[in-house]
N, C-alpha and C positions, 0 to 999 in steps of 0.2 A: 504494500500500500504506500503510495507516494503522494505527497502534497506539494506539487510543483510551485505553489505560490508562497511557500515558506521561505523567508529570506535566508539565503545560503551564500557561502563564499563562492566565488567564481573559480574557473579551472586553474588560474594562476595563483590561487590562494588568497586573493584579495576579496573583501566582502562586497556583495551587491548591496544596493540600497535597501535599507530596512523600511518597515511600514511606519505610519504616523504614531506619535505618542498618544496613548489613550487620553481622551479628553482635551487634546490640543486642537485648537482651531475648529471646534464644533464636534459633536459626538459622531463617530463613524457608525456605519450600519453594523448590526451584529455579525453578519457574514464577513464583512471586511475586517472586523476585529479578530474573528477566529482565524482568518487566513493570512494575517500579517504578523511580523515580529515587531511588537511595540518598542519604540525607542524609549530608553530609560536613562536618566541622568547617571553619569559615571560609566556608561557603557564603553567609552573610548579606551578603557583599559585593555579590551580584548583585541581590537584592531586599530585602525587609524595610525597615529604617530608611532605607537609601539609595534605595529605590524608592518612597517615599511622596509624593514631590513636595516635601518639606520639606528644605532644606539642613541637614545635620547640622553641629553645632559642631565646630571643630577640624579642618576639611578640610585635607589635605596642601597645603602651599604651595610646596614645592620638590621636585625629583626625589629628593633624599636622604630627605626626609620621607615621600614616597610609597613609596619602596622600603622604608623602615623599617616603615611601616604594613602593607604587604603581607606582609613577612616575619614580622611579629608575628602575622598571621592564618594563616600557613602551617601546616597540620596536619603532624604527624610522618610521616616516611616509613614505609610499611607493608611495603615490600619492598626491592629493590635497584634502583639506577638503571638505566634502559635507554639512557642516553647512551653511544654508542660500542659498543653490543652488536650483533654481526653476526648475520645469518641463519645457519641451518644449511645448508650446501651440499647440493645435490641435483641429479640429472640432469634430472628433470622436475618442473615446478611444477603441481600439481593444483589447479584453481580452481573455486570455487563462486560463482555470481553470483546476488545477490538484487536483484530489480527489473529488469524488461525493457521499460521504457517507452522514451521518446526517448533517454535517456542510456545506460542499460544495453543496450538493443537495438542501439545503434550501437557501443558499446565492445567488445561480444563479437567483432566483426570484427577488432579489433586484437589481442585475445588469441589468436585463431585464426591470425593472420598470423605469429606468432612461433614459432620452433622451441623445443622443450623445454617447451611448455605443453599441458596437457590439460584441457579444460573438462569437469568430472566431473558437476556438478549445477547445476540452474537452478531458480529460485524466483520465482513471481509468481502472485498470486491470480487473474489473468486467464489462463485456460488457453491461449487462442489465442496470446497473446504468448510464453508459454513454448514452445509447440509450434513457432512460427516460429523462435525462437532455436535450438531443438534441431535443426531442419532444417539450419541453418547449420553446426552442429557436425558433423553427419553428412556434409554436403557437403564439409567440409574434410578428410574421411577419418578422423575420430575416431569411437569408439564412441558410440552414442546415450546422451546424459546422462540421469541420473535427474531426474525432474520433481517439484517440490513446489508443488502448486497447490490443496491442500485448502482452505486458508483463509489469513487474514492472519497467523496464527501459525506457519505451516508452515516458516518460515525456521529455527525452533528445531530442527526435525528435520534440515534440511540441515546446520546447524552441527555436529550430533552425528556426522556421517559420519566414518568412519575414513580415508577416502581423499581428504582435502582438506588442502592446505597453506595456501591463501589464500582468504579470503572477501572478495568485492568487493561493496560496498553502494552501490546507485544508486536510492534510494527517496525519498519525501518526507521533509523535514527532521526532522519529529517522531519518525520511526522510527529515525533513525541511532544514537542512543545505545543503545537496547535491542538493536539488531542487532549493533553492535560489541561490546557486552557479552556477548551470547550466543556470538559467535565466539570471544572470548578465553577465556571459561569452558570452552569445548569444546576448547581447546588449539590454536586456529587463529590465524595472523596475519590482520589485517584491514585493508583499505584502504577508506576511506569518502569518498564525494563530499562536497563542502563544503555547509554547515558540519557539523562532526563531531558537534555536540550544540547544544542551545539554552539550557541553563541552566548556571550556574557550578558548581553542585554536581555536575552530570553530567560536566563537564570534569575535576574532581578525581577523580571515581569512575573515569573511564577511565584517568587517570594511575596511580592506585593499582592498578587491575586489571592494567594492562600490566606494572607492576613486579612484581606478585606472580605472575602467570602466566608471565612471561618471554616474552610474545607481543607483537609490534609492533602498534601501532594507529596507522595513518598517515592523515593528511589528504591525499587524492590531489588536490593543487592543481596542475592542468595548466598554469596561467599561469606557474608557476615555471620551466617547461620551454620557454617561448617563445624564439624565436631572439634577439630583442632583449634579453629579460630575461637570458638566459644570457651574452650578449656583455657587457652592462653589468656583470653579476656579476664576470666575469673582469677587466674593466677596473678595477672598483672595488677588487678585491683586489690588483691590481698597482700601485695608487696613482695611476692616471691622473687621478682626480678630487681627489687630495690627501687631506687629512684630511676624512672625511665629516661633514657638518653636518646635512643635512635630506633628506627624501625624501617622496614622495607617491604614493598609489595609490587606485584607485577602482573602483566598479562603477556606471558611469553608462550605462544601457542601457534604452531605452524598451521596456518589456514590456507596456504596457497592452493591446494587441490580443491578445497571447498569453495574458495572465492572464484575460481574459474569453472566450477561445476555449473552446468546449465539447469540443474534440478534442485540443488540444495537450498539456495536462496531464491526468493521470488524476484528474478531479474538481477542485474549486476550492481545493485545499489551499494552493497558493502564495499566491493572492490573499488567503486568509483569515488568513495571518500578518500582513497589514496591519491586521487588526482586533485584534491581540494585543500587538504590541510597537511602541514609538515610534521606536526607534533604527535602527542599521545592521544590516539583516537578512542581509547577504552581504558581509562584509569581506574574505574570504580571497583573492579574486583580486587585489586591490590590495595587501593587507598582506603576503602571502607573499613576493613578489619583493623588496620593499623590506627586509623583515626579513632576507632572505638577503644582500642587499648589505651590510647593517650587522652581519652576524654575530650577530644576535639569538639568544640562548640558546647562543652559542659565543664569548663574550668581551664581550658587552653584553646587556642585556635591557630590555624596555619596563617602565616602573615606574608610569605614570599615564596616565589618559585623561580628557579633558573633551569632551563631545559637545554639539552644537548642532543643533536641528531646526526646520525650517520648519513651517507649518501643513500638514495633510493634506487637500489639495484635488483633486489630479490624478485619482485613481481615481474619485471621485464625479462629477467633471465628465465623464470619459470614459463612465461608465455612463449618465449622463443623455443624452448625445449618441448612444449606440450600442446600448443594451440596451433591449429591449421591456418594457413594463409587465408585471409578474408574473414576471419572471426572478428566480430565487432570490437573485441578487446584491443586489437591492433591500432585502433584510433585513439587509445588512451595514453596519456603521458603521466607517469607516476612521480609524485613529488614527496610523498610521505616517507619520512626517515625509516629505514629498515629497523633500526634500534634507536629508540628514544630513551634517554635517561634524564629524569627530572629530580632536582634536589629542592625539597621544601623545608622551610624553617617555621617553627612555632613561636608563639609569644613567650614561652618558657625556655626557648633556646634549643629545643629538641630538633632532630633532623629526621626527615622521612625521605627515602629514596624510592622513586617509582620507575618502573621499566615497562616498555611496550615493544613487542616484536612479534608480528604475525606473518612476516614475509621471508623468513630464512629458516633453514632446518634447525630445529630445537626441540628437545623433549618438553612436554608441558610443565610449566612452573608458574606459580604465583609468588614465589620466594617466601612470603609470609614470615618475616623475621622481626624479632623484638629483642632489644638489649637494654640493660640497666646496670646499676652499680653492683648488683649481686649476681648477674649472670645473663645468659642469652638463650633464646629459642630460635631455631631455624627449621624451616619445612623443606620438603622435597629433596631427600627424605626427612621426616620429622626427627629432630634430635634436640637435646637440651644440655645445658651446662650451667648449673646454679650452685652457689655456695650456700650451706656447707655440704650439700649432697654429693657434689662431684669434685674430684681432685685429679692431680697428675695430668691436667690438660687433655683429658679424654672425654669425648661426648658420652652422654648418658642416654638411656632409653626413655622416650617420652611416654611409652606405654605404662610405666609405673605410676603415672600421675592421674589415673582415671578418677580418683577421688575428687578431682577438680572439675569433672564434667559438669556442664550447665544442666540445670534441672530439666530443660527441654529434652536433652539427649538422654538423661536418666529415665525420663518418662516415655520416650520414643526411641528405644534402643535400636530398632531395625525399621526405620521409616521407609515407606515406599517412594517411588519416583526416582528421577534422575539426579546426577551429580552427588552420588553418595548419600542421598536423603536430605540434603540441605534445602532443596526446593520445597519439600513437604514441610519441613520444620518452619520455614519462612511463612508459608501460606497458613499453616496451623496457627502460628503466633499472631499473624495479622488478623485472622478471623476471630481468634480469642479476644484480642484487644477490642475489636469492634463490638462483639457480642456483650462483653462485660463492662463496656464503657471505660476502658483503660487508656492511658496515654500511649501512643504508638512508640515502638522502640526507636524509630528515627522519623525525622520530619523534613519539611521543605528546606530547612537550613542545611541539613546533612546532604540532601539531594543536590543543592546548589554547590556546596563546598566540594563534594566528591567529584563533581563534574567539571568544576572550574578549570582543572588542568587541560581539558580539551582545547578551549580557545587560547588559554594563557601559554601553554607549551608551544603552540604554533607561533604565537606572537614573540615569545622569548627566542625561539630558534631563528626566526626571521630578523630579530634584532641582535643577532650574533651572541646568543645565549645570555642576554642581559637578564639580571634579576628583576622580577616584576612583583609588585604588591598583589596579594590575593585579597579581594574584598571581604569585609566583615558582614556577611549576609545576615547575621543575628542582630546587627546594630547594637552591640554591647551586651547582649544576653549571654554570650559565651563566658563572661566572668562569673556567672552564677552556676554553681555546681547543681546538677540535676541528674535524674536517672536516665538510662539509655538501654543499650543492649543487655547489660548485666542486670537482668530483672529478677524479681522475687516471684516465686510461683504463686499465682493468685488463688484465692478461694472461689470455687465455682458457686 
């Protein structure tokens, strides 16, 4: 599903013109609001002067300076904070799903496996996909859902339904912003596959809209719910690693065969993002868990990013070796760095390293590392070294720390679904929070923060790896400690 009207960078990596700011120069029509990227004050951090390839004078040199620069560019709050805001409790969560390809078509099974969930509506411009998903709903004993298959804009009509509580978005990246926006404007909570948007001004627009509509906009980052990630989270918060100093996360996953497959993705949309942006296209899987370990937006925050990128060679070499002459991919010019490395700093002086590489041969790894004054954890393979448990500079077994498993994994030892069960744990917890009227584990500020490296890494690389400030999407709320992923088991 593609929304061609969404404002995107052009083929050379420069942005095309964005849409009008909401409320500026008269109220735009509802359809025009849904189909454009609203301009927001401070959006120039993503592109413009910082994206021209020329290093701007006076770049921040310290974490404090970066924090000050970002705060100076922070637009005023348009509503009330969504930090700590609970869902409204309800007996049944009524779900609408937009996008029924590989991801949406499999995630529907998990929604249907949970009590207290009714799948009310489905949307995909490929009717056959919607009909297959609808058959699953009926087979699960639920009424036949409404189908929205008219065209690529039919999601707007789904969002307008009065019998939906949650809209789940699993579509190509360029459509995420418009769909999340449509859902909130229609009064629905929305969960979006990563990344939540592709431009900095879109991230600000989602923050503002969530605050004004009082609807949650959540980045459904499944890796935050991995068993190792949740165990490390509890151990970090218990002080096992001492004072936290550094962490690392990645999406290093050889996707060349899948990106050139005519069947895996619905069209070439994912590969074509490599013709548009130079930086980290998919930071969320690595960034989200480390941000949780460090209580980012809940006592600390990321204040700056500097990104470094290699030449873009891998996809062109794969195409030459595997794609026949005349294939449409031969018209594409790839600019996205094969390996992007970003260094982020936090207000407390901690360092987070992010990596992205989907274009070269590499075993799958999200790195998932955390270190402090008492020791370190590293994943792929999982290993640990913490004092006083380990000595002689030899890694220890992470398997001996099962006592630190999160209650979700103790309660669901063998969860169904893909990615080792983390998908199910994520959906179970989201539905639980909605039914019991709890605060969600993450919110729109986390969605914006975890996605900000997409435009900012591009801008940093084009500006010769200049350090850029990361906005404070919480507008100061990060200074207040609050709960997040490290939750307490609720009483039903």
